[in-house]
N, C-alpha and C positions, 0 to 999 in steps of 0.2 A: 469601381473596384473588380480586382476576381476573386471567384470563389477558388478558397485554396482546399484542398485535402489533402491534411498534412502539412509540409511546406511546398508542396506542388499546386501548383494555378491546374482543376478539373479542364482547362482548355487541352492542356497538355496533354492528357488520358486520353489513350486508344484504347481498342477493343480489337484484338489481334493487329491488321494496319490499322483500320480505321477507326479518326478523329469519333470522343466520346459527344453528343451534339445536341445532351440534353439527361438532366440527371433530375430524381422526383426524390422528396420525403413526404410519402401519401401519396396527394393527389396537390401537393405543392411545390411547384417547381424549385430548384435550388440553383439550378444551371439551364443555358448563362440566366444570371442574378438581375436581367429584366427583358420582361413580356413588353412587344409591343402589339399596339391597336394599329391596323394596316385601313381601314375605312371606317367613315360615318358621312350615312347618309340618309334621308328623310323624305319620306314617301306619307301618303295618303291611301288610308284604308278603309274599308269597310266596316264600320263597328258592331255588326251584330257577327261578323267570323271574324273579322282581324283580314278580311284577305284582300287580296289585289294591294298592286306597289306603282302608284302613279307617282313619279319621279321627273322634273321638280315637285314638291306639293301644291299646289293652291286649294286653302279653305274659303267657306262662303262666309257672308259677315256676321253671322249669326254663329258663329264657332263652332267646335267638335259637338259631338253627341257623348252622352253618359254612356258606359259599356251596357251592351246588348240592346242599344236602340238598331232596329233593324235599317239597314242602309244608310245610318247615320256615318256620319265622317270621322276619323282619328288620326292622329299623326303615328305614324309608327317606324320609329328612329332603330335601323340597322347598324346593326356591327361586325365586322370584319376584323379577322385578326387570331393571339396566339390565345389556348387556350389557359384559364385561369389567370388573365386581367383583369383588375379590379376597377373602379369609374362610379363615377355619379353623371348624372344628366341635369345639366338644370336649362331653365327657360327666362326668355324674357321679349322684350313687345309684343304680349301679346298671348306667349304658349309661358306654361308650365310641367313640371315635372316631379312627378311626388317619387323618389326614388325606392322609400319603403311601402309602398301599396302591395305590397307582394309579400307573400311566407317566404318566396325564394330571393328576396333580398337580404342584408345583412347587416344590420345596422344602418339602412340607408347606401349598404353599398350595394352594386351592382355586378356578376361575376359573370365572366364568359364563358359558359360552358359547351357550346358549338360555336363553328364559323360557317356561316355568318349565322346572328342568334338578333332577334328584333323584340323590341322591346316598347312598352308603353300601355301594355293591354290588363294587368291584373291577372297573369294565370302563371302556371310552370312555364308555359315554350316563351310568353310575352311577359315577363314582369315590368314591375313600376305601372301608372298612369301618368299618362301624357294628355294635355288637354292645351285649348288655343280659346282663349275665351272671347266674349262677346263684344265685334269693336261698334260699336253703337248703331246698334242693326233700328233705334228707336230716329234716329239722323239721313235724312235722304243725302245728304252731302257731307255725309263722313267721308273721308282719304282714304283707300287703301292703305297697308300698313305691312312692314314684315315682320314676321316670328319667327325667332332664333332660339334652336337649341343648342345647347353646348356639353361636350362634351368634358368630362375631367377625372384624369388618371390620378390613380391614387398608388402612391407606395413605391415600386418597382418596378409599376406600365407606365409607357408612354409612346406617343404618338408617333410611328415612324416617320421618316422624313418624305415632306411634302402633304401630311395626310393634314386637313382644317381641322381645329378641333371643333367649331363655327358650322350647321347647315341651315340654310335658311328656305323659307317658302313665304308667296304671298298671299296676304287676307283682303278680301274684299272687301271695299267701302261702298258707302250709298250711289243707287246708278245716279245721282242729281236730283235735283228738283226742274222738271221738265215744264215750261209755261208754255203756255198757250190759250188763245183768244175761243171761247166759245161764241156762237150766233143768238143773239138774246135780245130781246126788245118788249118793254113795259109800258104801257100808259093809261091812265086813268080819266072818266069822264065823269064829273057830279052829277049824282042825279037825286039828288035831295040839299037844296040848297038851305042851310041853316047858319046862325049868325048868334053872336054877341057883342056888346063895347065894350072892353074891361081899361078903365084909366082912358079913355078918349082913344082907345086901337080898338077896330074891326079883327073878330076874331070867329075861327069856327066855333062851332057850340055842338052839345052832344046831343044828337040824333042824324048830323048831316052824311052823306052817304056817298058812295062813288061805285061806279063797274071801272074795272082792270082787266085789261087786255093782255093778257100775256104769251109769248112760244120762246121757247129756248132749245139750242138742238148743241150737239159735240163732234166736233171733225172725227172724222171713223180712224176708230180704232184708241178712242180715249174714254174712258168711263167715269160719270159723275153724276151726282144727282141733284138737282133743285128745290128749295124752296121760297115761296111769299114772305113778304116782312112789313110791317108800315109802323109811322111814326108814331105814337100815341095810343091809348087804350082804345080796343075797337072788334067787331066780330067781326072774321068773313065769312062769307055763303060764296054758293056759286061754286065756279069747278076752281077750287083750289090744288087736284092732284099734279103739281109743278115737280113731283120727286124723279118722275121719266124723263127725256125731252118729248117735246109735243107743243099746245097751244091750248088756249081758254079762255073765257070770262069768269074772273072769281068777283065778290062785293065785299065791301067795307063799310061797316055801320060805326062811326067813331060814339063812345060813350067814354070818352076823356067831357069834362066841364065845358073845359073851352084849350084850345089850340092856335099859337097863331101861325102857322102852317101845317100841312099836312104833306107826307113823303112815304110815296113806297116804293119797295125794292124785291127783285128777283135777286138770288143767290147762287152760284152754280158748285157747287161744295164735291169739289173732284177727290178719286180717292186714289191711294200709293202715293208716287213722287210727281203728279202731277200737279198744275194750277194754272187754274183760268184764271190768269191778270187781269182780265176783263169784268170779276165778280167784285163787287156786287152791279149790275146795272138797273137802274134809278128813274123814276118818273122827274126828278127834278122837284123841288119847293113847289110845294101849289097852295096861294094866297088868297083868301077869300075878296 
C-alpha cells in the first residue's frame, strides 16, 4: 500500500526535478513504507573481543564460550540492509540467540543502526547474545551437526529478493572411537601350592601364591596406562608398576579361604577416544 501525503502518493513527490527517495518522522522511516534486509551472514568470532569473521562458520564440539573468554569462539551474525530494519534472530540445531540480551534491544526486537552490523555479543556494537551448545562432547562417537540461525523480519521490514532467512554452520562431532591392539602378555607360575577339598572338589586355599610375569607396550602415538588384577582376595607384591609400558614380575598371595580357580589379568586403559580392543589379556583359568 502506498504512503500518501494528502491525496498524493509520496512516491509522486519531487524536490525540484528529483524524486523523493525517503521520508522520516524523527528517526522512523515513513517512506518507502518497507525497509529491506539485504544480507545475513554467520561467522565465528574470537570471544574476548568479537574480532575476526570466519565464514562459513565452524564450531568446536564443546560449543561456544561465554562472553569474555580469551581465545574462545562465538557466533557472529552479520546483517546488512536499510537503517531502521527491525527483526529478531532465533536458533535451532544446537544454536540459540537471546534477542533481549542487551540494552540495545527493544522488547527483544533488534534494530539495524548501521550497515553492516554484527549481533551476538551483548554490547552496544554487537547486541543480543548468541550461543552454540555442547554437541555431546563426552561421547567420542557423537555425529557432527548443522547449527542454524534464522532472521525474522518484523513489521514493515522484509528480506530482499534472494536473501535467505537462514545461515548455517557445521559443529564438530566426536573423533570416533579408534580401536587398536596393544602388545601385552601375562603368565603365572605357582610358588606355593596350598589346596583344600570342599564337597569332594579340590580347591585352592589361603596361602597359595604365584609369580606373575607381565609386559605391555603401545603402538607409536597411542597413550594408555596398565593395571594388574586377580580373581579372588589376595595380596600383590613385587613389581606391580604396570601403569606405564614395560615389564616386570609381581607376586600374589591368596587370602580367600578357597577358590576353584584363579586368573590374572593385565588391563590396558586407553585415554581419550582410543580403545585397546585386546584388553584385558589374561593367563586363563588356573586350576589346582
